[in-house]
ZAMARGU-4260 file (C-alpha; in steps of 0.2 Angstrom, whole numbers, plus 5000, padded with zeros to 4 digits):
<rodrens>
0) 4562/4454/4580 | 4556/4464/4565 | 4546/4458/4550 | 4549/4468/4534 | 4536/4468/4520
5) 4542/4475/4504 | 4556/4483/4514 | 4544/4491/4526 | 4542/4486/4544 | 4526/4476/4546
10) 4527/4469/4563 | 4539/4467/4578 | 4539/4453/4591 | 4550/4446/4605 | 4558/4429/4606
15) 4551/4419/4620 | 4561/4411/4634 | 4567/4397/4622 | 4572/4409/4608 | 4557/4406/4597
20) 4547/4420/4588 | 4531/4421/4577 | 4523/4433/4566 | 4504/4430/4563 | 4492/4438/4551
25) 4504/4440/4537 | 4497/4444/4520 | 4504/4431/4509 | 4505/4432/4490 | 4518/4433/4477
30) 4517/4452/4476 | 4525/4453/4493 | 4542/4450/4499 | 4548/4448/4516 | 4563/4448/4527
35) 4565/4445/4545 | 4578/4456/4555 | 4585/4458/4572 | 4596/4470/4581 | 4609/4458/4589
40) 4610/4461/4608 | 4626/4467/4616 | 4640/4455/4614 | 4632/4445/4599 | 4634/4446/4580
45) 4626/4436/4566 | 4633/4418/4564 | 4638/4411/4547 | 4622/4409/4536 | 4615/4395/4525
50) 4627/4382/4532 | 4624/4363/4532 | 4611/4361/4519 | 4596/4359/4531 | 4585/4375/4530
55) 4577/4370/4546 | 4594/4370/4555 | 4604/4384/4547 | 4604/4403/4550 | 4595/4414/4537
60) 4603/4430/4545 | 4614/4440/4533 | 4628/4447/4544 | 4630/4462/4533 | 4612/4468/4534
65) 4605/4461/4550 | 4591/4453/4540 | 4586/4437/4533 | 4587/4434/4514 | 4570/4439/4506
70) 4557/4426/4504 | 4538/4425/4499 | 4524/4416/4507 | 4508/4410/4500 | 4492/4416/4508
75) 4487/4405/4523 | 4504/4396/4523 | 4516/4394/4538 | 4535/4396/4536 | 4544/4391/4552
80) 4562/4389/4546 | 4567/4407/4546 | 4580/4404/4559 | 4592/4418/4565 | 4609/4412/4572
85) 4618/4424/4584 | 4636/4420/4590 | 4644/4429/4605 | 4657/4441/4601 | 4674/4435/4607
90) 4679/4441/4624 | 4697/4445/4631 | 4705/4440/4647 | 4721/4446/4654 | 4733/4454/4661
95) 4748/4453/4672 | 4759/4441/4682 | 4771/4451/4693 | 4785/4449/4706 | 4777/4455/4723
100) 4794/4458/4730 | 4788/4464/4747 | 4774/4451/4748 | 4760/4464/4752 | 4749/4458/4738
105) 4749/4475/4729 | 4757/4480/4713 | 4769/4493/4719 | 4780/4504/4709 | 4796/4495/4703
110) 4789/4478/4705 | 4793/4469/4689 | 4783/4457/4678 | 4788/4439/4677 | 4791/4433/4659
115) 4788/4416/4652 | 4776/4410/4665 | 4763/4397/4658 | 4745/4404/4661 | 4730/4393/4659
120) 4712/4398/4656 | 4699/4387/4663 | 4681/4387/4656 | 4669/4378/4668 | 4683/4370/4676
125) 4691/4363/4660 | 4707/4369/4652 | 4702/4381/4637 | 4718/4390/4632 | 4736/4391/4638
130) 4748/4406/4635 | 4764/4412/4641 | 4768/4429/4649 | 4778/4441/4638 | 4794/4449/4643
135) 4785/4462/4654 | 4774/4449/4663 | 4758/4452/4653 | 4747/4439/4646 | 4730/4439/4636
140) 4717/4426/4631 | 4708/4431/4615 | 4693/4423/4607 | 4685/4419/4623 | 4667/4414/4622
145) 4658/4425/4635 | 4641/4422/4642 | 4633/4419/4659 | 4633/4400/4656 | 4652/4400/4657
150) 4662/4403/4673 | 4681/4406/4671 | 4697/4405/4681 | 4714/4409/4677 | 4728/4398/4684
155) 4747/4397/4684 | 4760/4385/4690 | 4772/4396/4700 | 4790/4395/4693 | 4803/4388/4705
160) 4806/4400/4719 | 4789/4408/4719 | 4773/4406/4728 | 4756/4415/4727 | 4756/4432/4736
165) 4741/4438/4747 | 4725/4439/4736 | 4713/4454/4736 | 4723/4467/4745 | 4722/4486/4744
170) 4705/4488/4737 | 4710/4491/4719 | 4705/4476/4708 | 4717/4483/4695 | 4732/4482/4707
175) 4728/4467/4718 | 4732/4449/4715 | 4717/4437/4711 | 4727/4421/4713 | 4722/4409/4727
180) 4737/4402/4736 | 4729/4386/4739 | 4723/4382/4721 | 4735/4393/4711 | 4720/4399/4701
185) 4710/4415/4702 | 4693/4416/4710 | 4680/4411/4697 | 4671/4425/4687 | 4659/4427/4672
190) 4662/4437/4657 | 4649/4445/4645 | 4652/4442/4626 | 4663/4454/4618 | 4670/4461/4635
195) 4688/4463/4639 | 4693/4459/4657 | 4711/4465/4660 | 4712/4465/4679 | 4715/4446/4682
200) 4732/4449/4689 | 4742/4436/4697 | 4755/4441/4710 | 4770/4429/4715 | 4781/4432/4729
205) 4798/4425/4730 | 4800/4410/4742 | 4812/4417/4755 | 4829/4409/4760 | 4840/4410/4776
210) 4858/4414/4777 | 4869/4413/4793 | 4879/4408/4804 | 4894/4412/4815 | 4907/4426/4819
215) 4921/4419/4830 | 4938/4423/4838 | 4951/4412/4829 | 4963/4412/4844 | 4976/4401/4836
220) 4975/4410/4819 | 4973/4393/4809 | 4957/4398/4800 | 4947/4384/4808 | 4934/4384/4822
225) 4943/4374/4835 | 4935/4368/4851 | 4934/4382/4864 | 4936/4397/4852 | 4922/4409/4856
230) 4910/4418/4846 | 4911/4437/4845 | 4894/4446/4851 | 4888/4463/4846 | 4896/4464/4829
235) 4886/4472/4814 | 4885/4460/4800 | 4879/4465/4782 | 4871/4455/4768 | 4875/4462/4751
240) 4863/4458/4737 | 4872/4460/4720 | 4884/4472/4728 | 4872/4483/4738 | 4868/4481/4756
245) 4851/4472/4758 | 4850/4468/4776 | 4860/4471/4792 | 4860/4462/4809 | 4870/4460/4825
250) 4878/4444/4831 | 4871/4437/4846 | 4879/4432/4863 | 4887/4417/4855 | 4892/4426/4839
255) 4878/4419/4829 | 4869/4429/4815 | 4855/4425/4803 | 4847/4434/4788 | 4829/4429/4784
260) 4817/4433/4770 | 4831/4432/4758 | 4826/4432/4739 | 4835/4417/4731 | 4837/4413/4713
265) 4852/4412/4701 | 4850/4430/4696 | 4855/4436/4713 | 4873/4435/4721 | 4876/4437/4739
270) 4891/4441/4750 | 4891/4443/4769 | 4902/4456/4777 | 4908/4462/4794 | 4919/4476/4800
275) 4932/4469/4812 | 4932/4477/4829 | 4947/4487/4834 | 4962/4475/4837 | 4955/4461/4825
280) 4957/4456/4807 | 4951/4443/4796 | 4958/4426/4799 | 4964/4414/4785 | 4950/4410/4774
285) 4944/4392/4767 | 4956/4382/4778 | 4954/4364/4782 | 4942/4357/4769 | 4926/4358/4780
290) 4915/4372/4774 | 4905/4371/4791 | 4921/4375/4801 | 4931/4387/4790 | 4931/4405/4788
295) 4923/4413/4772 | 4929/4431/4775 | 4941/4438/4763 | 4954/4448/4772 | 4956/4461/4758
300) 4937/4465/4757 | 4930/4460/4774 | 4917/4451/4764 | 4914/4433/4761 | 4916/4425/4743
305) 4900/4428/4733 | 4887/4414/4732 | 4870/4411/4726 | 4856/4403/4735 | 4841/4393/4729
310) 4823/4399/4734 | 4817/4392/4750 | 4834/4386/4755 | 4844/4389/4771 | 4863/4391/4771
315) 4871/4391/4788 | 4889/4389/4784 | 4894/4407/4780 | 4906/4409/4795 | 4917/4423/4798
320) 4933/4421/4807 | 4942/4436/4816 | 4959/4435/4823 | 4967/4447/4835 | 4986/4448/4832
325) 4996/4446/4848 | 5006/4460/4856 | 5023/4460/4864 | 5029/4470/4879 | 5047/4473/4885
330) 5061/4478/4888 | 5075/4483/4901 | 5078/4484/4920 | 5095/4493/4923 | 5106/4499/4936
335) 5105/4518/4936 | 5122/4520/4944 | 5122/4539/4944 | 5103/4540/4948 | 5099/4552/4934
340) 5084/4542/4927 | 5093/4539/4910 | 5101/4524/4903 | 5119/4530/4901 | 5133/4522/4892
345) 5140/4509/4904 | 5125/4506/4915 | 5121/4488/4915 | 5106/4478/4916 | 5101/4469/4932
350) 5097/4450/4930 | 5084/4440/4940 | 5072/4455/4943 | 5054/4449/4944 | 5043/4458/4932
355) 5024/4456/4931 | 5010/4462/4919 | 4994/4467/4928 | 4976/4471/4922 | 4974/4489/4927
360) 4955/4486/4930 | 4954/4470/4940 | 4972/4470/4947 | 4974/4452/4940 | 4992/4447/4936
365) 4992/4442/4918 | 5010/4436/4917 | 5026/4435/4927 | 5044/4434/4921 | 5062/4438/4927
370) 5075/4448/4918 | 5089/4438/4909 | 5107/4440/4912 | 5107/4457/4902 | 5092/4464/4912
375) 5080/4461/4897 | 5062/4454/4899 | 5049/4450/4886 | 5030/4446/4887 | 5023/4439/4871
380) 5007/4432/4865 | 4997/4446/4873 | 4980/4452/4869 | 4977/4470/4864 | 4972/4481/4879
385) 4978/4490/4894 | 4992/4484/4906 | 5002/4490/4921 | 5020/4484/4923 | 5026/4480/4940
390) 5044/4477/4945 | 5051/4471/4962 | 5067/4480/4966 | 5081/4469/4973 | 5087/4472/4991
395) 5098/4488/4992 | 5090/4496/4977 | 5076/4508/4974 | 5068/4516/4958 | 5076/4530/4949
400) 5068/4546/4943 | 5054/4542/4930 | 5050/4549/4913 | 5067/4558/4910 | 5072/4561/4893
405) 5068/4549/4878 | 5055/4535/4879 | 5069/4524/4873 | 5081/4528/4888 | 5070/4533/4902
410) 5062/4523/4917 | 5043/4521/4916 | 5040/4516/4934 | 5031/4531/4941 | 5025/4524/4958
415) 5030/4511/4971 | 5024/4503/4987 | 5038/4495/4997 | 5049/4486/4985 | 5036/4485/4971
420) 5036/4499/4958 | 5022/4501/4945 | 5021/4510/4928 | 5005/4520/4924 | 4993/4510/4913
425) 4997/4509/4895 | 4989/4501/4880 | 4995/4490/4866 | 4986/4486/4850 | 4984/4470/4840
430) 5002/4465/4834 | 5011/4479/4842 | 5028/4477/4849 | 5030/4489/4864 | 5048/4488/4868
435) 5051/4504/4878 | 5044/4499/4895 | 5060/4501/4906 | 5063/4501/4924 | 5079/4510/4932
440) 5085/4505/4949 | 5098/4515/4959 | 5106/4509/4974 | 5098/4514/4991 | 5108/4528/4998
445) 5122/4522/5010 | 5129/4530/5026 | 5148/4531/5031 | 5154/4537/5048 | 5159/4537/5063
450) 5172/4543/5076 | 5188/4553/5077 | 5195/4551/5094 | 5211/4555/5104 | 5220/4539/5106
455) 5228/4545/5122 | 5239/4530/5125 | 5243/4527/5107 | 5238/4509/5107 | 5226/4511/5092
460) 5211/4506/5102 | 5196/4516/5108 | 5200/4514/5127 | 5188/4520/5140 | 5190/4538/5144
465) 5198/4542/5127 | 5188/4557/5120 | 5181/4561/5103 | 5189/4576/5094 | 5177/4589/5088
470) 5178/4600/5073 | 5189/4589/5063 | 5187/4590/5044 | 5183/4573/5037 | 5183/4570/5018
475) 5174/4555/5009 | 5183/4550/4993 | 5174/4540/4980 | 5185/4531/4967 | 5199/4543/4973
480) 5189/4558/4971 | 5182/4570/4984 | 5164/4566/4986 | 5159/4574/5002 | 5166/4584/5017
485) 5160/4586/5035 | 5166/4591/5052 | 5166/4580/5068 | 5153/4585/5081 | 5157/4589/5099
490) 5158/4571/5103 | 5170/4568/5088 | 5157/4559/5078 | 5154/4562/5059 | 5142/4555/5046
495) 5141/4555/5027 | 5124/4551/5021 | 5116/4549/5003 | 5131/4539/4998 | 5129/4529/4982
500) 5134/4511/4985 | 5138/4498/4973 | 5152/4486/4969 | 5158/4498/4956 | 5163/4511/4968
505) 5177/4511/4981 | 5178/4523/4996 | 5191/4531/5007 | 5189/4543/5022 | 5202/4555/5026
510) 5205/4569/5039 | 5215/4584/5041 | 5226/4582/5057 | 5220/4593/5070 | 5228/4601/5085
515) 5217/4594/5098 | 5224/4602/5114 | 5238/4612/5120 | 5245/4597/5129 | 5263/4594/5123
520) 5266/4578/5113 | 5284/4571/5115 | 5291/4565/5099 | 5308/4557/5098 | 5319/4565/5085
525) 5337/4561/5079 | 5345/4575/5089 | 5339/4566/5105 | 5333/4582/5112 | 5316/4586/5118
530) 5306/4598/5107 | 5289/4605/5110 | 5277/4606/5096
</rodrens>
């Protein structure tokens, strides 16, 4: 405190602990004028002067000069009403309410402020002011009365879908969150008058949601999860947030999947997508009227229909049905009459032949059928995969030469054990109609023989002692045409092997007459004379 006498510093003093001061030994008199002045401490300024009409209660301090109005004092008098009122300079508190997207308690690059959040300033535990965050998430309380006698907290009511993030993370008070998750208020602090504190930041993290649930094999293609239809394991499922992949996961052993930590809210739209494995396609969507049993997968996009999810919510009915269109295998078992391995014009199918489809890995018979009256067979409703066709050759037939010419007209049986022939393994895809798996059967080769003999007594019977005739040329005719020739052996026997049997062929055997010996044969002629030939 300074006492000015006629404008010149006369004395200085300090206020006591109660704020009182006193100048003694002052020379009074009308010839002297006095003012009392102070230099306001940091954070204070002169209050309004001469208020209230009570000179013992008002302030005499001129805010413009920092001194009281001038006055005189009689010698020996005491003037104890030169009071100097100081008011704290207003302080400011702010600063930022932000969306802590990753929940780490630190204001990371790209994490936005949250607008329109109501923020409350508490002074000594009592509401002092409220304000609302601006479009960038900032707030400010101005005109705050600072001073060590006041403690402050800043609080908010987190908007729907948010909760307080981790407080006091990262070691930088300008980047952390001061919000206590238990109280939704900052830790308490003091504020000197006239000071601005712009690091009371309040981080909010989104309450997370969960999305699931099931990818299954819709065996009957009705778009509904029927009893016994299995889940499909090991498929990559993607969660799209506003059209961009947000998370991926893999279906479990039973076909289930789950996305956790999902940010809900009406500003986000989600779809769930899957890439069907080879042989599968999306089944019929939204069938049956039960959202917990239908498929949400759009066959065109392989993603679900879009949806929103409220914060802290679980949606477990985003089910994705996949269907494997069934394959068909056929077609023809025929009689390869000429044995050339090709289905020639006029060669007929063989009815009643047993045909089997076999799993090439396990050897398990998948299905069995028999050829129809035209030699046709057909296996339907087959899963995509690899198969072997096995054909049981009827008695008297064997398999023709395989893989000759076009796949449409050849025989595909490449090996046989006994009467059972097998194709090489082949594969069919979902929905494929493989109608070129044929089997050609040719008659087992027949044998024709046997004996040309000298019927000595001409009775037409092979009598004891009647010898065979060697070196006789024997000819086999098939349908009237020479097929083979041979010569009788020394005992008179002959044989034609490799003869193509079958009811469509007729056979005859002929010989060229042979002079078997020089013994004269007697032949009766019209002249009744004996002649030697």
